[in-house]
N, C-alpha and C positions, 0 to 999 in steps of 0.2 A: 959354564959361565952364567953370570947373572944378566938380567934383562938390560940393565944400563950399560954393561960392557958390550953386550951383543949389539945394541943399538949403535954404539960408537963404531964398533968394528965393521958392521955391514953398511953403515952410511959411508965410511971411508972406502970400502970395497966398491960400492956403487959409484962413488965419485971418480974412481979410476977408469970406469967404463967409458969408451968413446960412443959417439952417436951410432956409428956402424956396429959396435959391439951390442948395443941395446937393441937395434933392429934385428940383427942376426939371432941373438938369444931369445928375443920375443917371438920370432917366427918359429924357432925350435920348440919353445914352450907350447905354442898353439898346435903344432904338429903332434907333440907328445900328448896333448890334451885329447886329441881325437881317439886315443886308445882307452880313455876312461868311459865306462859304460853308463853314460848319463844322457844320451841324446834322445831318449824317448820322452823326456819331460817337456813341459810347456813354458814355464816362467824362469828366466835366468837373470839373476841380479849380478851386474858387473860394475866395477869401478872404472872411471875414466882417468887415465894416467895424468899424473902431475909431472910434466917434463922436467921442471926445475929440480925435482927430487930424483931424477933418473929412474923413474919407475918403469916397470914392464909396459911396453906399448901394447895396449889391449885392442888396438884396431884390428889385429889379425883375428882375435877371438870374436870380436864384433862381426867381422865378415863371415866367419863360420856360422855364427848364430843367425845372421840375416839370410845366409844361403840355405840354412835348414828351416827357415821360416819360423823361428822361435820368437816368443815374446821377450824382448830385452828390457830389463828394468834397471834404471840408474837412480842415483839418490842425490838429495840436496841435504847439506849438513845444517843442523840446528845447533849452533855453538853454545847457546845458553843451557840447553837440556842435554847436550852431547848425544843427540839422537839423529837418525837418518830418516828423511821423508822420501818415499819411493814413488817414481813416476815411470810410465811406459815411454820408451824411446821410440819415437815415430819420425817420419820424414819432416813433420812440422815442428818438432821439438827445437827450441832455440836454446843454445848453450852459452853460458857466460862464466868466465873464471871469477871465483870469489877472491877475497883479499888474501887467501892462502894459496892462490893459483890452482884451486881445484875446479875443474870444469863441472858446471852444474846446470840442470835445466832451470830456466826462468819460471816456467809453468808447465802444465801438461796434465795428462790423465793419471790421477793417483792410483797406486796399486797397494792393496793391503798386504801386509807381511805374510798373512796366512796363504796367499796365492803363490808365494815364491817357493820353487822347488830346489833351485841350485843357487848358491852364493859363491862367487869368485872373490877371494879375499886378498887385499894387498897386505904385504908383510915385509919385515926386514930380515927376519930369521925364523927358523923353526927347528924342532928337534925330532928325533926318531920315534917319539911317542905321540906326535901330533900336536904338541904345544907350539904356540907361535909368539913372536914378538912383533908388535906393530909400533906405531909412533908413540904410544903410551897415553893417548887421550881417552880410550875406552869406547869410541864410537861403535866399532864393530862388535865388541863384547855386548854392549847394550842392545844393539840391533839383533844379534844372533839369539840372545836370550828370549826375544819375543817372537822368533820364527817358530814354525811347526817343528815338532820333535824329529820328523823325518826329513827336514830340509838338509841337503848335503852341503857341506862346507869344504870348499876347495881353495887351498892356498896356491899362489903363483910366486915362484922364487927363481932368481937368476942363479942362486947358489944352493949347494947340497945341504943336507940336514946336519945340525950339530948333534953331538951325542946326547946331551941333556941340558935343558934350561933349568937352572938350579932353584930359582925363586918363583915358581908357578904357585898359584893359589886357587881356591875353590871357584872364584868368579870367572876364571879364564875359561873360554870356550875352545875346545880342541877341534882340530881339523879332521875331516874324514879322509881327505886326500891332500897331497901337495904335489905340484907338477913343477919340475925343473927342466932345463934344456935337454938333459940326458936321462932323466929318471922319473918314474911315477911312484910315489909313496902312497901306500894305503894303510890307514890306521884302524 
């Protein structure tokens, strides 16, 4: 399938999920994530869920990271440049939803992209080759291009892999892993 078809399909599938489904599946993803050999790193970039889009509830993963005393990095979107500005999440971080309902830090301690070891990536769909489909604005592709070569990219998905995304291009950044409620994919 092509990206535009996949976006439509997976937005509809997400729309059908109840709040209880989202909580249960999100917890399963967090538990599955514990099997990935990534916990020796220091800086973990994670997205804060957009409830209105029925995204994975990343609170469970945030709790794991906090419990393991990791540096948690969150971002603020720059819509003019389509880039992400990164900040350390601390007890003093104030969050506010932007006009797109994305929870973002108002201010905080800036983190350089070069410091980030792991990036958890929101997505709508992915394929068995590590390609992913996001919302189509390019924020994460732009961000990932500027990260270190060794930065691990981990997708989080309620749904299993598609066989193949037909219209990938050179600028697309592939995943290293994708975690679903029942499976860990490594690419």
